[in-house]
N, C-alpha and C positions, 0 to 999 in steps of 0.2 A: 504495498499499499503504498502510497507516495501522495505529497498536496498535489488537489487537483488546479488546477489554475484554467481560467479561461471556461467555465459551464455553460455561463454566456447562458444564449438563450436553448439551449441544447436538451430536449428531454432522453435522452440515450444516457447522456452521461450523469444527468440529474438520477434517473433509474438505475443505474448502477453504484452511485453512491449510496441512497436509498436501502437497495436491496444490500449491498457490502455492512453497512451499519446495523439491520437487521439480524444478518448473520452471525455477525459479535454478539450482538448481545444474547440472541440464542445460546451459544456457545459458553456465554455467560453464564447462563441457568436462569434464561427467562424463559417461565412455560409462552409464556406469547410477546410478540416484538412487531410494534411498526414502527415505520422510518417518516418523516414528512418530511420534505426537500425545497427547499424555492430559491432557485438562484438565477440571477436577473441584472439587468441593467435601468435604470430610472436615469432621469435628464430633466430638468425643468429652467425654463427663461422666466425671471421676473422683468416687472417693468414697474416702475412707480414716476410719479407725476409726469406720464405720459411721456418715458423716458426707457428703454430696457442698463439695468444695474446690474443685473447679474444671470449669470449664467454656469448652473454644476451639475455634475454628474457624477454617481456613485454606482460599483458594482458589488456585488455581494451574496453569497450565499448563507440558506441557514436551514443549519436541521434540526427537529424535532423528534425525538425517540421517545417512546412512550415503552418503559418496560415493564411488564407482569410478571409477577411472583405471585401464581393462586389467585387470590382477588386481594391482590396489595399492587399497585400501579404508582409508579415511579416515571415523572415527566421531566428531560432535561434537555435543552438547545445550546447552539454553539455554532459559533462560523469560521472555525478551524474543521479544516478535510484533512489532514497529515497524521499519520497512523497515531502518532503522541495525542492528536486533537479528539480521535475517536475514539480510541481509549479509553482517556480520560469522561467523555460525552458518558460511555455506555458504564465506568463505574462509577458515574453519580448519577444517573437514574437507578442504577440497581442498589446501590446505598438509601437513595431517596425510597423508593420502592421498599426496602427491610424494614426502614420506622413509620412508615403509614396506617392506619386502620386500614382494614379487609371494607372493602365495598359489597354488603349483603349481598346488592340485585347485583352485583357481576355477570353478566353474559355471555360475553369473553368477545373480542374483533370480528368485524366483518368478514366473512366469507368471503373469496374472490366469487366473480364475476365478468364476465367475458367487457372488453373496453368498448364504447363507442366513440368513437374519434367525432369531434366537434370541428370542422372547419371555421367556424364562425368566430372563436377563439384566437385567432392568429389573422393578422396584418402585417403583410411585408412594408405597407407605407409608414407602419407605426415603429417596426420593428429596424429599419434602414435610417428612419428619421436624423438630419442634423441638427447642430443647434441653427444654422441658415434658418429651416425648413423654421422651426420655432419663430425665430428672431421677425419672418416675416409674417407670420400670424400678430403676432404683437405689435408690428407695425402697421399692418392691416387695423388692428382696433384706433392703436391710436390715431391713425391718421381719418377714421370717423371722429372720433371724439375732438380734432383738431376742427373738423369741420361744424362741429357743434360746441365748441367754444366750451366744450370740458372738460375734465383731466381722467384721464386712464388709468387705473391700477388695476397689478394682476398677475397670472401667471402660466403658461402654456405649458404642459406638460406629459413626458412620455415614458408610459415603461415595456419592457419586453424580459418575458419571467420564463423559465422551465421549472413548471410543477409538476413533480411525482412521488408516489406512494407505494412503499413497499410493505407487508407485514408475512408473516410466519405463518397466515393460512394461504399464501398461495396469491394475494391483492399483488398485481405488480401495475396501476397505472401512471400513464405521465404525458403532457401535454403541452405545446407551448402557445403561451399567451401575449397579448399586448394592450393597450388599456392607453387611455391618453385622454387629455381634461382640457379645453381651455376655458376660463373665467375673468372678470374684471367686476369690476366696483368702478363707478364712475362720480365725479361731482361736480356740480357746476359752481359755479359766482357767486348762487342766491342761493346758498342753501337746499338745492337740489342732488339728490343722488339715483343712481339709476346701478342694474345689475342684469348681467346675462351670462347664460354657460352653455355649456355644451361638451357634450363626453362620448366618447367612440372606440371600440375597439379600432378602427383605422383613421390616423392621427389625420389624414389628406383628404379627408371627406370631412373636416369643417372648413365653414365657411367663416374665418377668422372675421370678416368684410363686416359678414352679415351680423356676426356677437357683439361687434361694435358698436353700429348703426342702432341695433336693440340698448344696448345698454346708455348708450349718447343721447340718444333720444329720452330716454327714461328720463336723466340726469337733467336733459333743457327743460321736460314740461315738468318735473314735481318742483321748479322752483317758486317761490316765495310761499309756501304750506299755510295754509290757512286752519284755525282753531274745528275743530267737529263732537260734540259730545259725546261720550262712553254710550254705549247700550245695544240694542238687537237689530241688524243691518242685514237685509240680500248680502251676500257679496257674490263677486267671479274672484276665484283663485286661481293663478298665475303657474306653470311649472313646477314654476321651482318653493311657491307652498306645499303643490300638491304631495311631492316628492314628503315633504314632513308627515302628512299625513301617511301614510304607506311605512315610513321607518316604525313610527311609534306605533300600528296596527299592528306590523311586523313583530315587535319587540318585545309588546306586552300580550298578544293575545293569539299570535299564528303559530307559534313554535308551540310542540308538544310536552316540552315541559313546564310552560307556565300552564298547561291544564291540568299536566298530574300533579301540578304543585295546589291547583286552584286557587290560579291568582290569572286566571284569563277572563275574557270574556264569553270564549267562542264554545257554541253549542252544537250540533251538527243539528242541520235542517234549520236554524234557527235565523230568523229574518233581526238585520240589525241594522242594513241599507236600502238605502232607493234600488227600485230595478235596474236602473241605469248605472250599477255599481258592479262590475263585476273583474274578481282581482287574482292574476293568476302568479306562480313563482315559476319559470323556467330558463336554468342555466346554457338553453341551446336557443334561446330567442337570439336567432340575428341581429336585433335591433336592441339591441342591451349591450352591456356587458358583457359577454359567453363564456362559459368554462364548462367542461366535462364533466367532473367528478368534482365530490369533497374532500376534505383534511382526512379522511379515511379511506381514500380511493375509491368510494361507493359513487357508480353512473349518476350522474342529476335525473331526478325525476321531475316532468312537470306538473305541477298540483294545483285544484283551482281551489283555491282559500273561501272566497266569496265567489258566489253565482248568481248573477243577478240579486243581489242585495240578503242573500242565505248562506250562509256559514256551511260549506263542505267539509273539507278535509285540513290537516296539518303537517308540516313538516316535523323531518322524525331523524333526527340520527340511530347509531345503531343502539346507544342504551335505551335510550324512549324506546324507539320499535318495540326491543326485545322485551319491554314490560307489558306492551298488548299483543303480541304475540304477532307481530309484523313484519315487514323489514324496512330499513334502512330506505327514506326516499332522497338521501346522497345531499343532505343538509348540514352535514357535521361541522363544524369548526374545529381549528386545532385545539390540540390539550395541549396544557389543562384549560379547561372552558368549563367555566359556572353558568354558561348561559343558557346551555344546551344549544339545541339546532338553530337556525338563523335563517328568514327568505332575504336572500340578497340579492335576487334576480328578478324584481317583483314586475310585473307592470299591468296596468288599468287601462280594460279596452275601450277603445274609442266611443267618440257618438258622431253624432251627425250636425254638429253646430259648428260655424266657427268661431274664432275669438271674438271678432266683433260684432257676431249674433248674440255672444253671450250678453255682451258688456249692452246691446240695446234691448236685451230681454228686460233686464232692471228698470223700476220706476223711479227709485230713488237707493243707492243704494252703497259699496265699496269697492273698489278694484283694490287687490292686493298684490303685488310683485312675491313679496317672499317672507319667512318668518323668519325668527332671529331671538337667541336664545331660550330654545324649549324646554322647557323643565316638567313631568309629570306631578303632578297635586295625585292622582287614584288611580293608581294600576288596571284594576279593575274596571273602572267604568270609560278611562282612557280620558282622564282631565290632566288636561292639558292647560298650560301657562306658558304666554311668549310675548313677543313684539313682532309689530311689523315695521320691516324696514326696505329703504332702497325704493319708494314707489307707490303710496296708496294714496287714492283718488275719489274723488265723490265723484260720483253718477248719478243723473238726472236728467227725467224722462230718454233715457237709453243714451247718453251722452256723456264723457267725460267731460265735468264742471272744471275743476280745480283738484291740485292734489292738498293734501290734511296733513295735520302732523303726525307722528307715528306712534300708533294707541298698542294697549295693551288688553291681551286679552285672556279668558279661562273658560277652555270650551274641551267639552267632550266629544274628542272628535269620532267615537260612533254617531253621535245627533249630529254632527258635521257629512260624515257621508248617507247619514238617514233623509239630510235635509237635501243631499242633490237633485239637482233638477233638469241641467243639462249638462250636456260634455262635449268638449272641441274635439272636432276631426284629427286634429294635429295633435304629433305625439313627439314630446322628446326625453334623450336618457342624457339622464340627471346622474351625477354620483350621490350617494345617501347615509347611512351610517357604517353601514360594511360593505355596500358592491354597487352598482345601479341599478334604478329604477328605468322603466319609461312608461312619463305619466301624460293625459292630456290636461289642460286646465278646467277649471271647474266653473258651473255658478248654482249657487245654494241660496236658498230662502230664507236662510237665519243665521246670523252668524254673533255669538257675544263678544264684545268688546267691554271689560270695564273698565280702561283708564286712558289717561291722555298724556302725551309727552310735554315739557313744557319748551322743547325745543325741537326741532325737526325732524 
């Protein structure tokens, strides 16, 4: 064994490393062992005050070992891939396993399943992206902001990685993945701010100029915001706000562990949302940030979480699935994992309205660009508090008439999805809490705002 250099985006090299560590753990006395390897390169171009000011890149390998001895599990990780580093990793995981309590309901690692390649997880456009490509994107955003006389801040990132899982039960899963994200916050001279973002497996598919124009126009028209009273208003939520709804619903309710611990709103067959709301989780969705398998090497399954407002199914990892006698849906996070399975590739079904039609359907209400600093007040009811940010507008007779100061809200997201009365056709891929969601914009009949800000 020798230190590995340049695994980069090579799945075969990552899988070889994962299999080697698993074999070392088995030889060291593990009754079961699982190794997860992430090996890749990340690059980022930042801009501030409408100037590019930083370009950074890094290449690293992350090796995570789950060492099982009977019903005792030790987890250790390392970035060292030489002989000594791998031996030390195995030793640390073994020692942890020897000093922890048994997991009484431990059902073992998952069995091997045939891998299903996901071509949509990788793009040559991102894998070969250069600093010049990211700089061109940043300059396109800045140019749009210059035209609108606002200032641009933001970042354009690209990531290429090889992901591999090998366990002692025969799992051998490996694939190459890419992701990219361009986001910008814009500021005008008169208190206006804007925001826009795009995520994609393919960096060359991101229209940077369009992102810049969107955020610049939002900052321009949100200048000189006016006061408005707190209260319940019909709202149109832009894509950037909708992604927070999905993240919180996924985090608090669509996980099998949350249900098994009796802290979820989920009940099979129960209607919790508008008939216009269907939410799925599908790692193979080419419109999102695709991935073929989870951190346990189990192929990702398409799961219908909410079907026309009705609870249908949950996401499972090996442990939660074994408790109810079913198979994992491929939604495990890396061990040690206190959260349980998580839906990181969610999508909400599109509707039939344009964004303008969503706004035109309000007699008097608010248009919200995105939420900020959202926190959980009541988990089971999914009551969330937070702020609006980067463009909140008063709508009257179907027309945006004025920007308003940011508002604080306290709202059950279950009530929010029950109040959905129109959904946009257009959907965007937006990075969320742990992955990427594909979301439309929504019009809600009511949303509760509980306070106002003194400034902007």
